[in-house]
Every structure is written in structure tokens, then in C-alpha cells.
C-alpha positions as CSV (number, residue, x, y, z in Angstrom):
1,X,0.0,0.0,0.0
2,X,1.5,3.3,-1.0
3,X,2.3,6.0,1.5
4,X,0.3,9.3,1.1
5,X,1.8,12.7,1.0
6,X,-0.6,15.7,1.3
7,X,0.6,19.0,-0.1
8,X,-1.4,22.0,1.0
9,X,-0.4,25.2,-0.7
10,X,-1.7,28.8,-0.9
11,X,-1.1,30.2,-4.3
12,X,-2.3,33.8,-4.7
13,X,0.2,34.8,-7.5
14,X,1.9,33.4,-10.5
15,X,5.1,33.0,-8.5
16,X,3.4,31.0,-5.7
17,X,1.7,28.9,-8.4
18,X,5.2,28.1,-9.8
19,X,6.2,27.0,-6.3
20,X,3.1,24.8,-6.0
21,X,4.0,23.2,-9.4
22,X,7.6,22.7,-8.2
23,X,6.4,20.9,-5.0
24,X,4.1,18.6,-7.0
25,X,6.9,17.9,-9.5
26,X,9.4,17.1,-6.8
27,X,7.0,14.9,-4.9
28,X,6.1,13.0,-8.1
29,X,9.7,12.4,-9.1
30,X,9.7,9.4,-11.5
31,X,12.0,7.4,-9.2
32,X,9.6,7.7,-6.2
33,X,7.0,5.1,-6.9
34,X,5.7,4.2,-3.4
35,X,4.1,7.5,-2.6
36,X,0.7,8.8,-3.6
37,X,0.6,12.6,-3.8
38,X,-2.4,14.8,-3.3
39,X,-2.1,18.5,-3.8
40,X,-4.8,20.8,-2.5
41,X,-5.5,24.5,-2.0
42,X,-6.3,25.4,1.6
43,X,-10.1,25.9,1.0
44,X,-10.2,22.4,-0.6
45,X,-8.5,20.8,2.4
46,X,-10.7,19.0,4.9
47,X,-9.9,17.1,8.1
48,X,-10.3,13.8,6.2
49,X,-7.5,14.7,3.9
50,X,-5.1,15.1,6.9
51,X,-6.4,12.0,8.5
52,X,-5.7,10.0,5.3
53,X,-2.1,11.2,4.8
54,X,1.2,9.8,6.1
55,X,3.0,13.2,5.8
56,X,2.1,16.8,5.0
57,X,3.9,19.6,3.2
58,X,2.5,23.1,3.8
59,X,3.3,26.1,1.6
60,X,2.1,29.6,2.6
61,X,2.8,33.2,1.9
62,X,3.9,35.6,4.6
63,X,1.0,38.1,5.1
64,X,1.6,41.0,7.5
65,X,4.2,38.9,9.3
66,X,1.9,35.9,9.7
67,X,0.8,32.9,7.6
68,X,-1.8,33.4,4.9
69,X,-5.4,33.6,6.3
70,X,-6.4,30.6,4.2
71,X,-3.5,28.5,5.6
72,X,-4.7,29.5,9.1
73,X,-8.2,28.4,8.1
74,X,-6.9,24.9,7.4
75,X,-5.5,24.7,10.9
76,X,-8.7,26.2,12.4
77,X,-10.9,23.6,10.6
78,X,-8.7,20.6,11.0
79,X,-7.0,21.1,14.4
80,X,-9.4,19.3,16.7
81,X,-10.7,16.7,14.3
82,X,-7.1,15.4,13.7
83,X,-5.5,16.2,17.1
84,X,-5.6,12.8,18.6
85,X,-5.3,10.7,15.4
86,X,-2.3,12.4,13.8
87,X,0.2,12.9,16.5
88,X,3.7,12.4,15.2
89,X,2.7,13.2,11.6
90,X,5.8,14.2,9.6
91,X,5.5,17.7,8.3
92,X,7.5,20.3,6.4
93,X,6.8,23.9,5.5
94,X,7.9,26.5,3.0
95,X,7.1,30.2,3.3
96,X,7.3,32.7,0.5
97,X,8.3,35.7,2.6
98,X,8.6,39.2,1.2
99,X,10.3,40.1,4.4
100,X,12.0,37.7,6.8
101,X,9.3,35.1,7.5
102,X,10.0,34.9,11.2
103,X,6.5,35.6,12.4
104,X,5.0,33.1,9.9
105,X,7.4,30.4,10.8
106,X,6.8,30.9,14.5
107,X,3.1,30.9,14.1
108,X,3.1,27.6,12.1
109,X,5.6,26.1,14.6
110,X,3.3,26.9,17.5
111,X,0.3,25.2,15.9
112,X,2.4,22.2,14.7
113,X,3.7,21.8,18.3
114,X,0.2,21.8,19.6
115,X,-0.8,19.2,17.1
116,X,2.3,17.2,18.2
117,X,3.4,16.8,14.6
118,X,7.1,16.3,14.0
119,X,9.3,18.2,11.6
120,X,10.8,16.1,8.9
121,X,12.9,19.0,7.8
122,X,13.6,22.5,8.9
123,X,11.1,25.1,7.5
124,X,12.3,26.6,4.2
125,X,11.9,30.4,4.2
126,X,12.1,32.0,0.8
127,X,13.0,35.5,1.7
128,X,13.0,38.8,-0.1
129,X,12.6,39.6,-3.8
130,X,11.5,36.7,-6.1
131,X,14.4,34.5,-7.2
132,X,14.1,31.7,-9.7
133,X,16.2,29.5,-7.3
134,X,13.1,29.3,-5.0
135,X,11.5,26.9,-7.5
136,X,14.3,24.4,-7.2
137,X,14.5,24.7,-3.5
138,X,10.8,23.9,-3.1
139,X,11.1,21.0,-5.7
140,X,14.0,19.6,-3.6
141,X,12.1,19.9,-0.4
142,X,9.1,18.1,-1.8
143,X,11.3,15.4,-3.4
144,X,13.0,14.8,0.0
145,X,9.7,14.5,1.8
146,X,8.4,12.0,-0.7
147,X,11.6,10.0,-0.9
148,X,11.9,10.0,2.9
149,X,8.3,8.8,3.2
150,X,8.9,6.1,0.6
151,X,12.0,4.9,2.4
152,X,10.3,4.9,5.8
153,X,12.7,7.4,7.4
154,X,10.3,10.1,8.1
């Protein structure tokens, strides 16, 4: 039975859409065959999606020093329904931060700590002006998540 990686990404711009596509491309790398990948926007994500996954990758923008409201909405709707069932869920995060991303990272880390999820990798903060290198970084992050899940190391 394949492992399931859920990718939940907020994409309000062409650049963040490119990051979403990179995450999906990395997670669906042709050499990773034992992982089923589901990619959803925050408003499409329900508690059942989180309950059904074996790992989760979150992508959000930094909005006024905090995560995107739609990303927070996922946590608001899913927190209690998944709290007891998904403790220890491997997770990762990338933040498209126009500034430094510190507040966004801290806010997500606080919620993840409350959920008792565990970080598979350090959060990836994509700071400052847009750089094409962000796409490769997100692709690598997603590929590492999927490969780690397939190998059973996360």
C-alpha cells in the first residue's frame, strides 16, 4: 500500500503557483514510486485529507508577518478533528516571505507543536525579492519529503 503525502499550498500569485507546481513535480519524481501525492488548496483541504495522509507539506505566503489567512483556516478547521489521530505526523513547511518570514514560521511552529506533529525538515523560508532559485528549493524539499516517506525514514 503506497504512503500518502498531502501538499497544501496557498497560491495567490503566478510565483506562488510556480512553487506549487515545483512541489508537485518534486513529490512526483519518477524514481519515487511508493508515494501517492495529493495537492490541495487550503479551501479544498478537509480534516479527512489530513487523516488520510502519512506526511504533510505546507506552503504559505507571509502576510503581514503571519501565515496566509487561508493557511490558518486549514488549521482552524482541522486542528481538533485530527489532534488525537495524527500525533507524530511528519511535516514540512515552505514560506514565501517578502520580508523575513520569522512571524510566519513561529506561528506555524506553534500550531504544529500543539498538534504534536514532527518536523521532517527545517522550515524553508524563501526571503525577499523573487528568485528563480526558489522553485528548485521547493522542488527539492518536496522530493526529499516523498523520498523519505517512501524509504520509511520520516
